[in-house]
C-alpha positions as CSV (number, residue, x, y, z in Angstrom):
1,M,-0.1,-0.2,0.3
2,R,2.7,2.5,1.3
3,H,4.9,1.7,-2.3
4,G,1.7,2.2,-4.5
5,M,0.9,5.7,-2.7
6,R,4.9,6.9,-3.2
7,F,4.6,6.0,-7.0
8,V,1.5,7.7,-7.3
9,T,2.7,10.4,-5.7
10,V,5.8,10.2,-7.6
11,L,3.7,9.8,-10.8
12,V,1.8,12.8,-10.2
13,I,4.8,15.3,-9.9
14,A,6.1,14.2,-12.8
15,M,2.9,14.5,-15.3
16,M,2.8,18.2,-12.8
17,T,6.6,18.4,-14.4
18,L,6.3,18.0,-17.9
19,F,2.7,20.4,-18.8
20,L,4.8,23.1,-16.6
21,C,7.9,22.4,-18.6
22,T,5.6,22.4,-21.8
23,S,4.0,25.3,-21.0
24,M,6.9,27.7,-20.2
25,I,8.3,26.2,-23.6
26,V,4.6,27.3,-25.2
27,A,4.8,30.5,-23.8
28,L,8.4,31.2,-24.9
29,G,7.4,31.2,-28.6
30,P,9.5,29.7,-31.4
31,Q,12.1,31.4,-31.4
32,H,13.2,29.7,-27.9
33,Y,13.2,26.0,-29.2
34,L,16.2,24.6,-29.5
35,S,17.0,24.4,-33.2
36,S,20.1,25.8,-34.8
37,S,19.4,29.6,-35.2
38,A,18.1,29.9,-31.7
39,L,21.2,28.4,-30.5
40,K,23.2,31.1,-32.9
41,N,21.1,33.8,-31.3
42,W,22.0,32.6,-27.8
43,T,25.9,32.3,-28.5
44,S,26.1,35.4,-31.0
45,G,27.4,37.5,-27.8
46,L,29.6,35.4,-26.4
47,K,33.7,35.2,-27.1
48,G,36.6,33.2,-27.5
49,E,37.8,34.2,-24.5
50,H,34.2,33.7,-22.3
51,F,34.8,30.4,-22.9
52,L,38.4,30.3,-21.2
53,Q,36.5,32.0,-18.8
54,W,34.1,29.0,-17.8
55,M,37.4,26.2,-18.9
56,S,39.4,28.5,-15.8
57,T,36.8,27.8,-13.3
58,E,38.1,23.6,-13.5
59,N,41.6,24.7,-14.5
60,R,43.2,28.0,-13.4
61,M,46.1,27.5,-16.3
62,F,43.4,28.7,-18.5
63,A,42.9,32.3,-16.9
64,H,46.0,32.9,-18.3
65,G,45.1,32.5,-21.9
66,L,43.3,36.6,-21.1
67,P,43.4,38.7,-22.2
68,E,44.3,41.7,-19.1
69,E,40.8,43.7,-20.4
70,A,39.0,40.2,-20.8
71,E,35.2,41.6,-19.3
72,T,34.0,39.5,-16.6
73,L,31.3,36.8,-17.9
74,S,28.4,36.8,-15.9
75,L,26.4,33.1,-15.5
76,G,23.3,35.1,-14.4
77,Q,23.3,37.4,-17.4
78,V,23.8,34.6,-20.0
79,L,21.0,32.5,-18.6
80,F,19.1,35.4,-18.2
81,Q,19.9,36.5,-22.3
82,M,19.6,32.8,-23.0
83,T,15.6,32.5,-21.8
84,T,14.4,35.9,-22.5
85,S,16.4,37.1,-25.4
86,I,16.6,40.4,-23.8
87,N,20.0,41.7,-23.8
88,T,20.6,43.8,-20.8
89,D,23.5,45.3,-22.5
90,D,21.5,46.5,-25.1
91,P,18.4,48.1,-25.0
92,R,16.9,47.2,-28.1
93,S,16.4,43.9,-27.4
94,L,13.7,44.4,-25.4
95,L,12.0,48.1,-27.4
96,G,11.8,45.8,-30.7
97,R,9.4,43.9,-29.7
98,E,7.5,45.9,-27.5
99,L,6.8,49.1,-30.0
100,P,6.3,48.4,-33.8
101,G,8.7,50.2,-36.1
102,F,11.6,49.4,-33.3
103,S,13.0,46.2,-34.4
104,L,14.0,47.7,-37.5
105,F,16.9,49.3,-35.8
106,D,19.4,45.9,-36.3
107,T,22.6,48.3,-36.5
108,K,25.7,46.0,-34.7
109,I,28.5,48.3,-33.1
110,H,31.5,46.1,-34.2
111,I,34.0,48.5,-32.9
112,A,32.6,51.5,-30.5
113,G,34.6,55.1,-31.0
114,E,34.6,57.2,-27.4
115,G,30.6,58.0,-26.2
116,T,29.1,54.8,-29.0
117,D,26.8,53.4,-27.7
118,Y,23.1,51.3,-28.8
119,T,21.9,55.0,-27.3
120,N,23.2,57.1,-29.9
121,L,23.2,54.7,-32.9
122,P,23.4,56.6,-36.1
123,I,20.4,57.5,-38.2
124,E,20.2,57.9,-41.4
125,S,17.7,61.1,-42.6
126,P,14.4,60.2,-44.0
127,P,13.8,61.3,-47.4
128,P,13.4,64.6,-48.3
129,D,10.1,65.9,-49.5
130,D,12.1,67.4,-52.5
131,L,14.1,64.8,-54.5
132,L,16.2,68.3,-56.1
133,A,15.5,70.6,-53.0
134,S,15.1,73.5,-55.5
135,D,13.5,75.3,-52.9
136,R,17.1,75.3,-50.4
137,E,18.7,78.5,-50.5
138,A,22.3,78.4,-49.3
139,T,24.1,80.5,-47.5
140,K,26.2,83.5,-49.4
141,Q,29.4,82.0,-47.6
142,A,28.4,78.0,-48.3
143,L,28.7,79.0,-52.2
144,E,31.9,81.0,-51.5
145,K,33.5,77.9,-50.3
146,K,31.8,76.1,-53.7
147,K,33.2,78.5,-55.3
148,A,37.3,78.4,-53.3
149,L,36.7,74.4,-53.6
150,E,36.8,74.4,-57.5
151,E,39.3,76.7,-57.3
152,E,41.5,74.4,-55.5
153,G,41.2,71.4,-57.2
154,K,42.2,72.8,-60.5
155,N,45.1,74.1,-59.2
156,K,45.7,70.7,-57.8
157,A,44.9,68.9,-61.3
158,S,48.4,67.5,-61.4
159,L,47.1,63.9,-60.6
160,D,44.7,64.0,-63.0
161,Q,46.3,63.0,-66.1
162,E,46.8,59.2,-63.7
163,T,44.7,56.7,-63.5
164,P,42.2,57.1,-60.3
165,T,42.7,53.5,-57.8
166,V,40.3,55.1,-56.0
167,Y,36.7,55.8,-56.7
168,I,34.8,59.0,-54.4
169,G,31.1,58.9,-54.9
170,A,27.5,59.2,-52.4
171,S,24.5,57.6,-52.6
172,H,22.5,60.1,-51.3
173,T,24.4,63.0,-53.1
174,Y,22.4,65.8,-51.9
175,E,22.8,65.5,-48.0
176,S,23.9,68.2,-46.8
177,F,24.7,71.0,-43.2
178,F,22.2,73.0,-41.5
179,P,25.4,75.4,-41.1
180,E,25.6,76.2,-45.0
181,L,21.7,76.5,-44.9
182,E,19.6,79.3,-44.4
183,L,16.5,77.1,-43.5
184,D,13.2,78.3,-41.4
185,D,13.4,75.2,-40.0
186,G,16.3,74.6,-39.0
187,T,15.8,71.8,-36.6
188,V,14.6,68.6,-39.7
189,A,17.5,66.5,-41.0
190,D,15.3,66.3,-44.2
191,N,15.2,69.6,-44.8
192,A,19.2,69.7,-44.2
193,T,19.4,68.7,-48.3
194,H,20.5,71.3,-51.6
195,R,21.2,70.7,-55.5
196,E,25.1,72.6,-55.0
197,I,26.2,72.4,-51.4
198,N,26.7,68.9,-50.0
199,I,28.0,66.0,-49.1
200,T,29.6,66.2,-52.7
201,M,32.0,68.7,-51.9
202,T,33.7,66.5,-48.9
203,A,33.8,64.2,-52.0
204,E,35.7,66.4,-53.2
205,R,37.3,67.4,-50.3
206,L,38.8,63.9,-49.8
207,K,39.8,63.3,-53.5
208,Q,42.2,66.5,-52.9
209,A,43.1,65.3,-49.6
210,L,44.7,62.3,-51.4
211,A,46.4,63.8,-53.9
212,K,48.5,65.3,-51.7
213,H,49.3,61.7,-50.6
214,G,49.9,60.8,-54.1
215,I,46.9,58.7,-54.2
216,A,45.3,59.4,-57.8
217,A,41.2,59.4,-57.2
218,Q,37.9,60.2,-59.0
219,V,34.8,61.6,-57.8
220,E,31.4,60.4,-59.7
221,Q,30.1,63.2,-61.0
222,Q,27.3,61.9,-61.9
223,D,24.3,63.0,-59.7
224,V,21.9,60.0,-58.3
225,Q,19.1,62.0,-56.7
226,A,18.9,63.9,-60.9
227,T,18.9,60.4,-61.9
228,L,16.1,58.9,-59.4
229,V,13.6,62.0,-60.6
230,E,14.6,61.8,-64.4
231,R,13.2,57.9,-64.4
232,G,11.0,58.2,-61.6
233,L,12.1,56.5,-59.1
234,N,11.7,56.8,-55.0
235,Y,14.2,57.8,-52.8
236,R,15.0,53.7,-51.9
237,E,16.3,53.6,-54.9
238,S,19.5,55.8,-55.1
239,Y,21.5,52.7,-53.8
240,N,20.6,50.6,-57.4
241,V,21.3,54.1,-59.5
242,A,24.8,54.5,-57.2
243,R,25.8,50.5,-58.2
244,E,24.9,51.6,-62.0
245,F,27.9,54.3,-61.9
246,I,30.2,52.1,-59.8
247,Q,29.8,49.4,-62.2
248,A,30.0,51.7,-64.7
249,A,33.3,53.3,-63.6
250,K,34.8,49.7,-62.7
251,E,34.7,48.6,-66.2
252,E,36.2,51.7,-67.5
253,N,38.4,51.9,-65.1
254,K,39.9,48.1,-64.2
255,E,42.6,49.5,-61.5
256,L,40.2,51.5,-59.4
257,H,41.0,49.2,-55.9
258,F,39.5,51.4,-53.1
259,F,35.5,52.4,-53.2
260,F,34.3,55.2,-50.7
261,D,30.7,56.3,-50.5
262,L,30.1,59.3,-48.6
263,H,27.2,60.5,-46.4
264,R,26.0,62.6,-43.7
265,D,24.4,61.1,-40.6
266,S,20.7,62.7,-38.9
267,V,22.2,62.2,-35.4
268,G,23.1,65.8,-33.0
269,R,26.1,67.9,-32.8
270,E,27.5,66.5,-29.6
271,M,27.7,63.1,-31.1
272,T,28.7,63.4,-34.5
273,T,31.9,66.5,-33.3
274,T,35.1,66.3,-31.4
275,E,37.7,69.2,-30.6
276,I,41.5,67.5,-31.5
277,N,44.6,70.0,-30.8
278,G,42.1,73.2,-30.6
279,D,40.1,72.4,-33.7
280,T,37.0,71.1,-34.5
281,Y,36.4,67.9,-36.4
282,A,33.6,66.0,-37.5
283,R,33.6,62.5,-36.6
284,T,33.5,59.9,-38.9
285,F,32.0,55.8,-38.6
286,F,32.4,53.2,-40.8
287,V,29.4,50.6,-42.2
288,V,29.6,47.3,-43.5
289,G,26.3,46.2,-44.6
290,T,26.1,41.9,-43.9
291,N,23.7,40.9,-46.0
292,Y,26.4,39.3,-48.8
293,A,28.3,36.4,-48.3
294,D,32.0,38.0,-48.3
295,Y,31.8,40.5,-46.1
296,A,35.1,40.2,-44.3
297,P,37.7,41.5,-46.9
298,N,35.4,45.0,-46.1
299,L,34.6,44.4,-42.3
300,A,38.6,43.8,-42.4
301,V,39.9,47.4,-43.9
302,A,37.0,49.7,-42.0
303,E,38.6,47.5,-38.9
304,S,42.0,49.1,-39.9
305,L,41.0,52.9,-40.2
306,H,39.1,53.1,-37.6
307,N,42.1,51.6,-35.3
308,M,44.7,54.4,-37.1
309,L,42.3,57.2,-36.6
310,E,41.8,56.0,-33.0
311,E,46.3,56.7,-33.1
312,Q,47.0,59.2,-34.8
313,Y,43.4,61.5,-34.2
314,P,41.8,60.0,-31.0
315,T,37.6,60.7,-30.4
316,L,37.6,60.7,-34.2
317,S,36.0,58.0,-35.3
318,R,32.7,56.9,-33.5
319,G,33.5,53.4,-34.5
320,V,32.9,50.3,-37.1
321,F,29.0,49.0,-37.7
322,T,27.2,46.3,-39.5
323,K,24.7,46.6,-40.1
324,G,21.9,43.5,-42.0
325,G,19.0,41.3,-41.8
326,A,15.4,41.2,-44.2
327,N,14.6,45.6,-43.1
328,T,18.1,47.1,-44.6
329,N,19.5,47.1,-47.3
330,G,22.1,45.9,-46.3
331,K,25.0,45.5,-48.8
332,F,25.1,49.4,-50.0
333,N,26.7,48.3,-53.1
334,Q,29.7,46.9,-51.0
335,D,29.6,43.3,-52.6
336,L,30.3,44.9,-56.0
337,A,34.1,44.6,-54.9
338,E,36.5,44.4,-52.1
339,N,37.3,47.4,-50.3
340,S,34.7,49.4,-50.6
341,I,33.8,52.1,-47.2
342,L,30.8,53.6,-46.5
343,M,31.9,56.4,-44.3
344,E,29.2,59.1,-42.7
345,V,31.3,62.2,-42.4
346,G,29.3,64.4,-39.3
347,G,26.1,65.3,-39.2
348,V,23.6,68.0,-40.4
349,D,24.5,70.4,-37.2
350,N,28.3,70.1,-38.7
351,S,30.3,72.6,-40.7
352,L,31.6,71.6,-43.9
353,E,35.3,73.1,-43.1
354,E,34.5,70.5,-39.8
355,T,34.0,67.4,-42.9
356,Y,37.3,68.7,-44.3
357,R,39.2,68.4,-41.6
358,A,37.7,65.0,-40.9
359,V,38.5,63.8,-44.2
360,E,42.4,64.9,-44.6
361,A,42.6,63.0,-41.9
362,V,41.4,60.0,-43.4
363,A,43.4,60.7,-46.0
364,E,46.6,60.9,-44.1
365,V,45.5,57.7,-42.6
366,F,43.8,56.1,-45.7
367,A,47.8,56.9,-47.5
368,E,49.7,55.2,-44.6
369,Y,46.8,52.3,-45.4
370,Y,47.5,52.2,-48.5
371,A,51.0,52.6,-49.3
372,Q,51.2,48.7,-46.8
373,Q,48.8,47.0,-49.2
374,F,50.0,47.7,-52.5
375,E,53.0,49.4,-51.8
376,G,54.8,46.9,-49.4
377,G,55.2,49.7,-46.3
378,S,55.1,48.6,-43.2
């Protein structure tokens, strides 16, 4: 009789445990089932040093292989993240499921520059109401800057006879800057557009800066946004039009080895500006798309340029970001060639002079990187 009661008790407890576990699995949803994708999500935040830390709990010799700056791994935090899919270091992991549309912001920080975290990720400007920006007025000073830039380009045309090895374009050609424009409302990012005073001037300055270091570059002369209007396309087609231009440039010149796509951010001045040796610079950051198989070489270039900038111009680079997934372009035409660099230069609140200083610094470190890659430098 006693054995029978014990058997029934064990059976009831087992059934209750089974129902409880089943209920928990159903409540968590399919994203938590034991599948390859779930395991990938659970372990994507783990690093090699974390496994060394775990193994060192059994064999302290493994601890000697840890770098000095290694972060201490919290087992509780890992278990919490695995069971809830909430990363305490990334508020988007919670908000993305609670706020409509929030999950679209799928940029990931690969390398964080000073002050960079998930609360101040780069923001792309919304499409302008007027793709041709016909009603925008530039300041008199900005028009004078454009004229001076053109004159300087004519005076430094010695490399124009050489075959360019660097291509510089701008997929969003009319992205401009509040200080250079006369606007009734200088606070709305999509109002910072102009047909002449825009990011293409920064592209031209980068070409001139590279020329000082003996590197011949070409700036795309075709206008992406004007082409959109001409063809009746919407703003989302910008990268497709820019793609055509890049492919044509590659076909015409087989010596092109590096491809820059310049943009400007839409976040505030406090994040896009830094002071170095008494001068203000527009800060840069590098974006690498991951919606194509072989993005590793482009990521390596971005890492190298960021690290070199950190060494020679501390705080200039905001970091390296990767962007992929179903809700973004995720290629940014970087799948067309290795050594493709999408670089944001400053934001809507920066001046052209600040972006010029930034690309001059980039040209300096890029020249060193270029020499290491193609001229046997060390």
